[in-house]
C-alpha positions as CSV (number, residue, x, y, z in Angstrom):
1,M,-62.0,-15.4,17.3
2,N,-63.3,-18.2,15.3
3,G,-62.1,-21.6,14.5
4,P,-59.8,-21.1,11.7
5,A,-58.2,-17.9,13.3
6,K,-57.4,-20.0,16.2
7,L,-55.3,-22.5,14.2
8,L,-53.4,-19.7,12.4
9,P,-50.7,-19.1,15.5
10,L,-50.5,-22.9,16.0
11,L,-49.9,-23.6,12.3
12,L,-47.0,-20.7,12.6
13,L,-45.5,-22.3,15.4
14,L,-45.4,-25.8,14.1
15,G,-43.8,-24.5,10.7
16,G,-41.3,-22.8,12.4
17,C,-39.9,-25.5,14.1
18,G,-36.9,-27.4,12.7
19,S,-33.5,-28.3,13.4
20,D,-31.1,-26.4,15.6
21,P,-29.4,-23.7,13.8
22,V,-25.9,-23.9,13.2
23,P,-23.3,-20.7,13.5
24,K,-21.3,-20.3,10.5
25,P,-17.6,-19.9,10.6
26,R,-16.7,-16.4,10.1
27,G,-15.4,-15.7,6.4
28,Y,-13.1,-13.3,4.7
29,L,-13.5,-12.0,1.3
30,R,-11.3,-13.5,-1.6
31,I,-8.5,-11.2,-2.8
32,D,-7.6,-11.9,-6.3
33,L,-4.1,-10.5,-6.9
34,P,-3.0,-9.3,-10.2
35,E,-0.2,-11.1,-12.0
36,P,2.9,-9.2,-11.5
37,A,3.3,-7.4,-15.0
38,Y,4.8,-3.9,-15.3
39,T,4.9,-1.0,-17.9
40,A,7.1,1.6,-18.5
41,W,6.7,5.2,-17.1
42,T,8.6,8.3,-17.9
43,D,8.3,11.8,-16.0
44,S,10.8,13.6,-18.9
45,A,12.2,16.0,-16.3
46,V,13.1,13.8,-13.3
47,M,12.7,10.1,-13.8
48,S,11.9,6.7,-15.7
49,L,11.0,3.3,-14.1
50,E,8.5,0.5,-14.4
51,V,5.1,0.7,-12.7
52,P,2.5,-2.2,-12.2
53,A,0.3,-2.9,-14.8
54,A,-2.5,-3.1,-12.5
55,A,-1.8,0.5,-10.9
56,R,-2.4,3.7,-12.7
57,I,0.1,6.5,-12.0
58,A,-0.9,10.1,-12.0
59,S,1.0,13.4,-11.2
60,R,-0.9,15.5,-8.2
61,G,1.3,18.5,-9.1
62,A,3.8,20.4,-7.5
63,R,4.3,22.2,-4.2
64,G,7.4,24.4,-4.5
65,A,10.3,22.4,-6.2
66,A,8.7,19.0,-5.2
67,Q,6.6,16.8,-7.3
68,W,3.9,14.6,-6.0
69,Y,2.7,11.5,-7.6
70,D,0.2,9.0,-7.0
71,I,0.5,5.1,-7.7
72,R,-3.2,4.1,-7.5
73,Y,-4.2,0.2,-7.1
74,P,-7.9,0.4,-7.5
75,A,-8.7,-3.1,-7.2
76,L,-7.0,-3.5,-4.0
77,R,-7.9,-0.2,-2.9
78,G,-4.3,1.3,-2.4
79,T,-2.0,4.0,-3.1
80,V,1.5,4.6,-3.0
81,H,2.2,8.5,-2.7
82,L,5.6,9.6,-4.2
83,T,7.2,12.8,-3.6
84,W,10.3,13.8,-5.8
85,S,12.6,16.4,-4.4
86,P,15.7,18.0,-5.5
87,V,18.7,17.5,-3.0
88,G,20.3,20.7,-3.3
89,D,22.4,20.8,0.3
90,D,19.3,19.0,1.8
91,L,20.4,15.1,1.7
92,P,20.9,14.7,5.3
93,Q,17.7,16.5,6.1
94,L,15.7,14.7,3.9
95,I,17.2,11.1,4.6
96,E,16.3,12.2,8.4
97,D,12.7,13.0,7.6
98,A,12.2,9.7,5.8
99,H,13.5,8.1,9.0
100,A,11.4,10.3,11.2
101,F,8.3,9.3,9.1
102,K,9.0,5.8,9.5
103,N,9.6,6.2,13.4
104,T,6.1,7.6,13.8
105,H,4.7,3.9,13.3
106,Q,7.2,2.7,16.2
107,S,4.3,2.5,18.7
108,K,2.0,0.5,16.8
109,A,4.5,-1.5,14.7
110,G,5.4,-5.1,15.5
111,G,8.9,-4.6,13.8
112,I,10.6,-2.7,11.3
113,R,12.6,-4.3,8.7
114,S,15.0,-2.3,6.4
115,A,16.7,-3.3,3.3
116,R,19.2,-1.1,1.5
117,M,19.2,-0.6,-2.0
118,I,22.6,0.2,-4.2
119,R,22.5,0.0,-7.8
120,A,26.0,2.1,-7.9
121,E,26.1,1.6,-11.8
122,D,22.6,3.8,-12.1
123,R,23.5,5.7,-8.8
124,V,20.3,4.7,-7.3
125,F,20.9,4.3,-3.5
126,G,18.3,4.2,-0.7
127,T,16.2,2.3,1.8
128,L,13.2,0.1,1.9
129,F,11.5,-0.4,5.3
130,N,8.6,-3.0,5.8
131,V,6.8,-1.8,8.9
132,E,5.0,-5.0,10.6
133,G,1.8,-4.6,12.6
134,D,-1.5,-2.7,12.4
135,V,0.0,0.4,11.1
136,A,-1.2,3.2,8.5
137,S,1.7,2.5,6.1
138,P,3.2,-0.9,6.3
139,F,5.9,0.0,3.6
140,V,8.1,3.4,3.1
141,F,11.1,3.7,1.0
142,Y,13.3,6.5,-0.5
143,L,15.7,6.6,-3.2
144,T,18.4,9.2,-4.0
145,D,21.2,9.6,-6.2
146,S,22.8,11.7,-3.4
147,T,23.2,14.8,-5.4
148,D,20.4,15.8,-7.5
149,N,17.3,13.5,-6.8
150,F,15.4,12.3,-3.8
151,L,12.4,9.8,-4.1
152,Y,10.2,9.2,-1.1
153,G,7.3,6.7,-1.2
154,A,4.7,5.4,1.3
155,L,1.9,2.9,0.7
156,Y,-1.7,3.5,2.4
157,F,-4.7,1.6,2.2
158,D,-8.5,2.6,1.9
159,A,-9.5,0.6,5.1
160,P,-8.2,0.4,8.5
161,P,-5.0,-1.1,9.3
162,N,-5.5,-4.9,9.8
163,A,-2.3,-6.2,9.1
164,D,-3.4,-9.8,9.0
165,S,-6.3,-9.2,6.7
166,L,-4.2,-7.2,4.1
167,A,-0.9,-9.1,4.3
168,P,-1.5,-10.5,0.9
169,V,-2.0,-7.4,-0.8
170,T,0.9,-5.7,1.0
171,E,3.1,-8.3,-0.1
172,R,2.1,-7.8,-3.7
173,V,2.8,-4.0,-3.5
174,R,6.1,-4.3,-1.7
175,A,7.2,-6.7,-4.4
176,D,6.0,-4.0,-7.0
177,M,7.8,-1.3,-5.2
178,Q,10.8,-3.1,-5.1
179,H,10.7,-3.9,-9.0
180,L,10.2,0.1,-9.2
181,A,13.2,0.6,-7.3
182,A,15.2,-2.0,-9.3
183,T,14.0,-0.3,-12.9
184,L,14.4,3.3,-11.4
185,Q,16.5,5.6,-13.7
186,W,17.1,9.3,-13.0
187,R,16.5,11.8,-16.1
């Protein structure tokens, strides 16, 4: 090696010296939640209600007598899956199925809080479940008029369940679904 080639590694070593590296604290993405705003939506055969303006509602079609809908939050990467079913003589079984689904989360849930929905003047009755912890569906509900209509809903995110990280988004969607339940009208 000639003289200048010997100096190159030495210059690289000297240029790489500096202050000690300092680790940066772990950060999380900022979540910009939409302002609460609602638009009217109607399924002419079944129900009318107010849905979040930041979400899109679409029919997924029918399976037997049941109708399926999705309330999709594209910016929040979440979906509330809705299933409407005619009651007939099946009200006890429909309610039991809703409770059974909620109970599938019990092994991972830190707790399950329920709130009753009773709007007798509009014949809307049901229960809203807040499932706490790292569960697949942190919010589940059912609403019925007890004779003709039964609406079941469950919230899912397009991300692994992490209750702490998803808490602000989950609370926003819970508030939106409580508003939906408060504005539901059967057709």
